[in-house]
N, C-alpha and C positions, 0 to 999 in steps of 0.2 A: 091583460098581458098578451093574449093571442093576437089582438089587433095591433099592438105595438111591435110584436115580433114580425108579423107579416109586413108592416110598413117598413121595418128595417131591411127586410129582404128586397122589397121593391126599390128602395133608395139605392141599395148596393148594385142592383141590376142596372138601374138608370145610369149610375156612375160609370160602370164598365162600358155601356153602350156609348157614352159621351167621350170615351177615351180610346178610339179604335187604333191609334198609332202605336200603342204599347201592347206587348204580349208577355205572357208569363215565361220567365226564364227558368229552365230546369237545370239545377246544379247537380253535378255528379262527380264525386271525388275519385272514382275508380279509373285507373289508367292515366291519371294526371301526373305530370312531372313534379318533382319536389319544388315547392314554392308556387305551385299553380293549381288551378282547378278547371273543370270542364263545364261548359254551358251549352245546352241545346237550345237553338233559336230557330223558329219556323215561321215561314211566311206563306200567304196565299198569293193572290195576284197583286197585293198592295204592300207597301213598305211597312215593316213592323220593327219596333225597338224592343230589345231585351236589356233591362238594366243589369249592370254588374256592380260589384262591391266598391270599386274605385275606378272611375273612367280613365285615370292616368296609367292603368295597367297595360301591358302588352297583350294584344289579341292576335292569335294565329288560327287559321283553319286547321282543325284536327281531322275531321272526317265529314265528307259530304253525305247527306242522307237522302237527298231528293234527286229525281231524274233531271230536274231543271238545273242548269249550271250555277255554281257559286263562284263568282269572280270578284276579287277585291276591287272596290271602287265602282263596280257596275251593279252587282246584285248583293253584295254584302260589304260591310265596313264597320268601323267603330269611331266614335267621337265623344264629345263631352256628355252625351245622353246615354251612352252604352253601345251595345252591338246592334246594328240594323241589318235586316235582310229584306229582299224584294224579289218580285217576279217569280215566285215559287221556290226560291232557294231555301233549303232547310239543311242545317248542318250542326255539327258539334264543334265548339270552339275551345281552344286552350287559352286560358287567361292567366298570364304570369303576373303575380301581385306586385304592385308598385313598392319599391324599396328605398325611395328617396333620390333615385337618379333623375336626370331630366325626363320630362314627360315623354312617353312613347308617342310615335307619330299617329295621326288620325287621318281618316278619309271620309268625308260626309257624302260623297257621291257627286256625280256630274250635275252641275246646275244648282247645287245646294250650298248655302252659305255656311261658313264655319260656325261651330257651336261652342258655347262657353269660352268665347274669346276674352282676353284680358281687358279690363277697363283702361289700364295704362300698361302698354307693353307692345308686343309684336307677334305676328304669326309668319312662319316661313314655309313656302310651298315648293314642291318639286317641279311644278309646271308654271309657265308664265300666266299672267293675268289671274293669279290667286286661285289656281285649280289643282286638283290632284291631292296626293298625300301632303299633310302639313303637320307642324307642331307649333305650339304657342308658348311664350314665356312672359312673365311679369317684369316690370321695371325693377332693377336691382339685382338681376341674376347674371351670372357669368358662367357659361357652360360650353363644353364641346358639343357639337350637334349629335343627335341620337344616332344609333346604329342604323345604317341604311340611308343616311342623309349626307354623309361626307361627300363634298363636291357634287351635290345633287340639288342644290337650291336654285330656283329660277325666278322667284318673285318674293317680295316682302310686303306685308300689310301692317302698317303702324297704327296703333290706337292711343290717343291721348298725347300728352307732352312727354316724349321719351326720345333719347338719343340712342340709336342702334349702331353699334360698332361691329363690323364684320372683319374676320381675319382669314387670310389664305391658309394658314396652318393651324393644327390643333394646339391647345394650350396657349392661345392668343399670340401666336408667333407669325412671322412673315409679313407680307404686305397687309395693310388694313385701310379701311375707309369708314366713314360714318354718315348717317342720314337721319333726318327728323321727319321724313315724309315717306309715304308708301312708294314702292317701285314695282310696277306691274310686269316689267320685263328686264331682267338683269343684263340682257344682251345689249342694252342701250347705255350701260354704265361701264366706262373704260377702267381697266385695272391700272391705276397710277398713271405714269406717263406713256404707257403702251397704247398705241392707237389700234393695234391688231389683237388686243386681248381685252376681255371683259370679265365682270364678276360672275357671269353665268356659270353655274356648276363649279365654283371654286371655294365656297365657304366651308370652313372646318370648325370654327369656333366663333362665339358671339358674346358681346356684353351689352346689357341694356341699362343705361344710366338716366 
């Protein structure tokens, strides 16, 4: 029995060593807003992930704990894998639980590919060339864009066979256009007949068929 117990400890230790990109999330309900909870996530010099209960939740910086700066999209962010911290950023984050609204926006960091992207659907980015903050939706959804994204989308990445219809106004109103391919820079896509207007920073609602 002693031999088996020791072997189990060794196997657990080896597993932790083989998974350096994840760190233990510390959950703390004290001081959290209704419908949310707090997570403490710490990094050393390398990028670390702290899992959360539902990656679709809204994540906000509540309190920086480190001397190293915590800047969204640079030294911290969240995506389909949870909260990530890097370059010595350590902080307490407020996680507002997902309640069925469109997924909250994510940021995987500069030079990082989107995580948990849909097999058939599209991701919408604040910056051209599929960079910066983004959110993704599956085919079959019709939504107003998340808070903070209204008139802020600059590129669209399409996955699989889906038609993405974009609207100038909320609730699928105003001018609209559709695409079945990715568009890396919406400044190249004119708004209807207007040669001096583009779809860059104009999208307020979307349908994916």
